[in-house]
MILO-855442 format. One record per residue (C-alpha): residue number from 1; residue in three letters; x, y, z. Coordinates in pm, 1 decimal. Last residue first. Layout:
MILO-855442
<resi NUM; resn ALA; c1 X; c2 Y; c3 Z>
...
END
This chain:
MILO-855442
<resi 168; resn THR; c1 -868.4; c2 337.3; c3 4460.5>
<resi 167; resn SER; c1 -796.2; c2 603.3; c3 4215.6>
<resi 166; resn ALA; c1 -1000.0; c2 826.9; c3 3999.6>
<resi 165; resn SER; c1 -851.6; c2 1136.4; c3 3845.1>
<resi 164; resn GLN; c1 -1061.0; c2 1436.5; c3 3711.8>
<resi 163; resn THR; c1 -981.3; c2 1699.7; c3 3460.5>
<resi 162; resn SER; c1 -1225.0; c2 1991.3; c3 3370.4>
<resi 161; resn SER; c1 -1332.4; c2 2145.6; c3 3037.2>
<resi 160; resn THR; c1 -1548.0; c2 2426.4; c3 2921.9>
<resi 159; resn THR; c1 -1700.2; c2 2444.6; c3 2576.7>
<resi 158; resn THR; c1 -1912.7; c2 2715.6; c3 2429.8>
<resi 157; resn THR; c1 -2191.3; c2 2682.0; c3 2168.5>
<resi 156; resn THR; c1 -2327.7; c2 2969.1; c3 1981.4>
<resi 155; resn ALA; c1 -2675.8; c2 2966.6; c3 1819.9>
<resi 154; resn SER; c1 -2798.1; c2 3265.9; c3 2014.5>
<resi 153; resn SER; c1 -3054.4; c2 3368.7; c3 2281.3>
<resi 152; resn ALA; c1 -3103.4; c2 3016.9; c3 2436.6>
<resi 151; resn SER; c1 -2729.4; c2 2995.0; c3 2479.4>
<resi 150; resn SER; c1 -2579.2; c2 2657.8; c3 2421.2>
<resi 149; resn VAL; c1 -2342.4; c2 2485.6; c3 2654.2>
<resi 148; resn TYR; c1 -2134.1; c2 2181.1; c3 2594.5>
<resi 147; resn ASN; c1 -1943.2; c2 2064.7; c3 2898.2>
<resi 146; resn THR; c1 -1629.4; c2 1868.2; c3 2850.7>
<resi 145; resn VAL; c1 -1516.8; c2 1612.2; c3 3114.4>
<resi 144; resn ASN; c1 -1169.3; c2 1487.2; c3 3082.7>
<resi 143; resn SER; c1 -1072.4; c2 1163.9; c3 3271.5>
<resi 142; resn ASN; c1 -752.9; c2 1033.2; c3 3414.4>
<resi 141; resn ILE; c1 -745.4; c2 686.4; c3 3559.9>
<resi 140; resn ASN; c1 -452.5; c2 521.2; c3 3724.8>
<resi 139; resn THR; c1 -657.0; c2 280.1; c3 3937.9>
<resi 138; resn TYR; c1 -751.3; c2 3.3; c3 3707.9>
<resi 137; resn GLY; c1 -876.1; c2 -293.3; c3 3897.3>
<resi 136; resn LEU; c1 -1191.5; c2 -370.4; c3 3717.7>
<resi 135; resn THR; c1 -1391.9; c2 -202.0; c3 3988.1>
<resi 134; resn SER; c1 -1203.4; c2 118.1; c3 3895.3>
<resi 133; resn ILE; c1 -1345.7; c2 106.0; c3 3534.0>
<resi 132; resn ALA; c1 -1705.1; c2 79.0; c3 3671.9>
<resi 131; resn ASN; c1 -1634.2; c2 354.9; c3 3924.5>
<resi 130; resn LEU; c1 -1517.2; c2 585.8; c3 3642.0>
<resi 129; resn ILE; c1 -1825.4; c2 515.7; c3 3445.6>
<resi 128; resn ARG; c1 -2061.3; c2 564.3; c3 3753.5>
<resi 127; resn THR; c1 -1891.4; c2 886.0; c3 3837.1>
<resi 126; resn VAL; c1 -1920.9; c2 1027.2; c3 3483.4>
<resi 125; resn ASP; c1 -2296.7; c2 917.9; c3 3482.9>
<resi 124; resn SER; c1 -2342.0; c2 1123.1; c3 3793.3>
<resi 123; resn TYR; c1 -2186.4; c2 1405.2; c3 3632.5>
<resi 122; resn GLY; c1 -2473.3; c2 1440.3; c3 3389.1>
<resi 121; resn GLY; c1 -2692.7; c2 1252.9; c3 3130.9>
<resi 120; resn LEU; c1 -2397.6; c2 1176.5; c3 2919.0>
<resi 119; resn ASN; c1 -2441.7; c2 1279.5; c3 2551.5>
<resi 118; resn ASN; c1 -2098.6; c2 1149.6; c3 2421.3>
<resi 117; resn VAL; c1 -1863.5; c2 888.1; c3 2556.2>
<resi 116; resn ASN; c1 -1513.3; c2 921.6; c3 2423.3>
<resi 115; resn ILE; c1 -1267.1; c2 658.0; c3 2513.2>
<resi 114; resn THR; c1 -892.0; c2 668.1; c3 2508.4>
<resi 113; resn LEU; c1 -694.4; c2 355.9; c3 2611.6>
<resi 112; resn THR; c1 -331.7; c2 381.6; c3 2704.7>
<resi 111; resn LEU; c1 -99.9; c2 78.6; c3 2697.9>
<resi 110; resn GLY; c1 137.0; c2 -51.5; c3 2921.9>
<resi 109; resn THR; c1 486.9; c2 -233.7; c3 2960.7>
<resi 108; resn VAL; c1 568.3; c2 -283.5; c3 2587.6>
<resi 107; resn LEU; c1 921.6; c2 -442.1; c3 2566.9>
<resi 106; resn GLN; c1 1116.9; c2 -270.6; c3 2292.2>
<resi 105; resn ILE; c1 1337.5; c2 -465.5; c3 2055.7>
<resi 104; resn SER; c1 1526.6; c2 -240.5; c3 1791.1>
<resi 103; resn ASN; c1 1867.7; c2 -361.0; c3 1927.8>
<resi 102; resn GLY; c1 1795.0; c2 -706.5; c3 1824.4>
<resi 101; resn ILE; c1 1674.3; c2 -651.5; c3 1460.2>
<resi 100; resn ILE; c1 1440.4; c2 -937.9; c3 1425.8>
<resi 99; resn TRP; c1 1514.1; c2 -1164.9; c3 1112.2>
<resi 98; resn SER; c1 1792.6; c2 -1353.6; c3 1283.0>
<resi 97; resn SER; c1 1553.3; c2 -1501.9; c3 1548.3>
<resi 96; resn GLN; c1 1316.2; c2 -1637.6; c3 1277.6>
<resi 95; resn LEU; c1 969.6; c2 -1481.8; c3 1275.1>
<resi 94; resn VAL; c1 637.7; c2 -1650.2; c3 1282.7>
<resi 93; resn VAL; c1 336.6; c2 -1438.6; c3 1245.4>
<resi 92; resn ILE; c1 -33.9; c2 -1486.4; c3 1396.2>
<resi 91; resn LEU; c1 -286.5; c2 -1229.7; c3 1279.9>
<resi 90; resn ASN; c1 -521.0; c2 -1127.7; c3 1562.8>
<resi 89; resn SER; c1 -518.8; c2 -770.5; c3 1435.4>
<resi 88; resn PRO; c1 -328.3; c2 -667.9; c3 1749.5>
<resi 87; resn LEU; c1 -56.8; c2 -904.9; c3 1630.4>
<resi 86; resn GLN; c1 0.5; c2 -1257.7; c3 1778.8>
<resi 85; resn PHE; c1 360.1; c2 -1361.9; c3 1760.7>
<resi 84; resn VAL; c1 537.6; c2 -1696.9; c3 1722.5>
<resi 83; resn TYR; c1 906.2; c2 -1672.8; c3 1774.8>
<resi 82; resn TYR; c1 1159.5; c2 -1905.0; c3 1616.4>
<resi 81; resn GLU; c1 1506.9; c2 -2017.2; c3 1710.0>
<resi 80; resn TYR; c1 1758.9; c2 -2081.9; c3 1442.0>
<resi 79; resn ALA; c1 1966.5; c2 -2366.7; c3 1309.0>
<resi 78; resn GLN; c1 1678.3; c2 -2546.2; c3 1146.2>
<resi 77; resn PRO; c1 1659.2; c2 -2276.8; c3 878.9>
<resi 76; resn ASN; c1 1989.6; c2 -2360.0; c3 746.0>
<resi 75; resn ASN; c1 2190.2; c2 -2118.1; c3 552.9>
<resi 74; resn PRO; c1 2413.4; c2 -2052.5; c3 846.0>
<resi 73; resn TYR; c1 2442.6; c2 -1688.9; c3 977.2>
<resi 72; resn ILE; c1 2773.5; c2 -1592.9; c3 1137.9>
<resi 71; resn SER; c1 3035.8; c2 -1595.3; c3 864.1>
<resi 70; resn THR; c1 2814.0; c2 -1493.9; c3 573.6>
<resi 69; resn GLY; c1 2661.7; c2 -1224.3; c3 744.9>
<resi 68; resn ASN; c1 2981.3; c2 -1056.2; c3 890.0>
<resi 67; resn PRO; c1 2786.6; c2 -711.6; c3 868.8>
<resi 66; resn GLN; c1 2448.3; c2 -792.9; c3 707.3>
<resi 65; resn ASN; c1 2437.1; c2 -878.2; c3 348.8>
<resi 64; resn ILE; c1 2400.7; c2 -1246.8; c3 458.6>
<resi 63; resn LEU; c1 2069.1; c2 -1175.4; c3 608.2>
<resi 62; resn VAL; c1 1922.0; c2 -996.8; c3 296.9>
<resi 61; resn PRO; c1 2006.1; c2 -1307.9; c3 77.9>
<resi 60; resn TYR; c1 1851.4; c2 -1533.2; c3 359.5>
<resi 59; resn ILE; c1 1518.8; c2 -1361.7; c3 348.7>
<resi 58; resn ASN; c1 1361.2; c2 -1534.5; c3 49.0>
<resi 57; resn ILE; c1 1493.5; c2 -1885.1; c3 118.3>
<resi 56; resn HIS; c1 1414.0; c2 -1837.2; c3 484.1>
<resi 55; resn LEU; c1 1062.7; c2 -1733.5; c3 410.5>
<resi 54; resn ALA; c1 1002.3; c2 -2042.1; c3 193.8>
<resi 53; resn ASN; c1 1150.4; c2 -2272.8; c3 463.6>
<resi 52; resn VAL; c1 947.3; c2 -2088.0; c3 720.0>
<resi 51; resn ASN; c1 626.4; c2 -2219.4; c3 571.0>
<resi 50; resn SER; c1 403.8; c2 -2116.8; c3 890.6>
<resi 49; resn TYR; c1 262.6; c2 -2238.6; c3 1203.9>
<resi 48; resn SER; c1 351.3; c2 -2609.6; c3 1249.1>
<resi 47; resn THR; c1 675.5; c2 -2524.5; c3 1061.0>
<resi 46; resn ALA; c1 775.0; c2 -2284.6; c3 1346.7>
<resi 45; resn LEU; c1 734.5; c2 -2558.7; c3 1617.3>
<resi 44; resn THR; c1 956.0; c2 -2798.5; c3 1412.1>
<resi 43; resn TYR; c1 1213.1; c2 -2532.1; c3 1348.9>
<resi 42; resn ASN; c1 1260.0; c2 -2460.8; c3 1717.8>
<resi 41; resn GLY; c1 1080.3; c2 -2272.4; c3 1994.4>
<resi 40; resn LYS; c1 897.8; c2 -1974.6; c3 2092.2>
<resi 39; resn ALA; c1 529.2; c2 -1917.8; c3 2165.1>
<resi 38; resn ILE; c1 268.1; c2 -1656.7; c3 2217.7>
<resi 37; resn LEU; c1 485.4; c2 -1348.4; c3 2186.5>
<resi 36; resn VAL; c1 242.9; c2 -1051.9; c3 2176.3>
<resi 35; resn ALA; c1 308.9; c2 -810.2; c3 1900.2>
<resi 34; resn ASN; c1 246.3; c2 -451.2; c3 2014.1>
<resi 33; resn THR; c1 400.5; c2 -298.9; c3 1696.9>
<resi 32; resn TYR; c1 588.9; c2 -491.7; c3 1439.1>
<resi 31; resn THR; c1 798.5; c2 -290.1; c3 1206.2>
<resi 30; resn ALA; c1 908.9; c2 -343.3; c3 867.3>
<resi 29; resn GLN; c1 664.3; c2 -610.7; c3 778.4>
<resi 28; resn LEU; c1 842.6; c2 -900.0; c3 633.3>
<resi 27; resn ILE; c1 944.0; c2 -926.3; c3 253.8>
<resi 26; resn ALA; c1 1029.5; c2 -561.2; c3 159.5>
<resi 25; resn PRO; c1 1096.4; c2 -493.8; c3 532.2>
<resi 24; resn ALA; c1 1380.0; c2 -745.4; c3 553.4>
<resi 23; resn ILE; c1 1591.6; c2 -687.3; c3 857.0>
<resi 22; resn THR; c1 1290.1; c2 -648.8; c3 1091.7>
<resi 21; resn ASN; c1 1191.3; c2 -386.4; c3 1337.1>
<resi 20; resn PHE; c1 1050.2; c2 -422.8; c3 1697.3>
<resi 19; resn THR; c1 764.0; c2 -370.8; c3 1939.5>
<resi 18; resn TYR; c1 696.7; c2 -625.9; c3 2197.9>
<resi 17; resn THR; c1 427.7; c2 -765.2; c3 2425.5>
<resi 16; resn ASN; c1 516.0; c2 -1029.5; c3 2687.6>
<resi 15; resn GLY; c1 333.2; c2 -1358.2; c3 2733.4>
<resi 14; resn VAL; c1 630.7; c2 -1562.1; c3 2619.0>
<resi 13; resn GLU; c1 950.2; c2 -1409.9; c3 2698.6>
<resi 12; resn LEU; c1 1217.6; c2 -1262.4; c3 2467.1>
<resi 11; resn ASN; c1 1600.4; c2 -1281.9; c3 2511.6>
<resi 10; resn LEU; c1 1685.0; c2 -1345.0; c3 2156.9>
<resi 9; resn SER; c1 1828.4; c2 -1665.1; c3 2023.9>
<resi 8; resn TYR; c1 2088.9; c2 -1717.5; c3 1729.9>
<resi 7; resn ASN; c1 2382.4; c2 -1831.5; c3 1930.7>
<resi 6; resn LEU; c1 2166.7; c2 -2043.4; c3 2156.5>
<resi 5; resn LEU; c1 2026.5; c2 -2237.4; c3 1864.0>
<resi 4; resn SER; c1 2362.3; c2 -2382.1; c3 1803.4>
<resi 3; resn SER; c1 2337.6; c2 -2582.8; c3 2124.3>
<resi 2; resn ALA; c1 2023.2; c2 -2761.7; c3 2000.3>
<resi 1; resn MET; c1 2187.0; c2 -2892.5; c3 1684.2>
END
């Protein structure tokens, strides 16, 4: 049975983060975004995380309606490789290899974090914050500093912006 798994396997690596679509959006989530692959394996592994038999029963009719579905997809949940993903919400999901649309898989190679810190005491605070981020090993840092200026003679506020980059 192990050799048949190779026919239904995807080239995914544990520890990587992926975004992809599924063949059964009415049963599974349509798109998984920033899903971290924490394990991959056979039917036995999958059943330790989820009731993959029930999922297989519900999804198999969708699967066999794919091009050449009845000839290439066996109605046997033990014939497939399974992937265990941790979602950004920390929810764990188990997906059969045939449920993931292979040409939709994208390897996520980086994320961008946007943080707004209000009411800073001055530019020295900006420098301290950028230096703290830099000490964590992040060197591709872009910041935008906005000055809020109120005129004493009127209630208007004007804004000016500047952009800084920090790198080590």
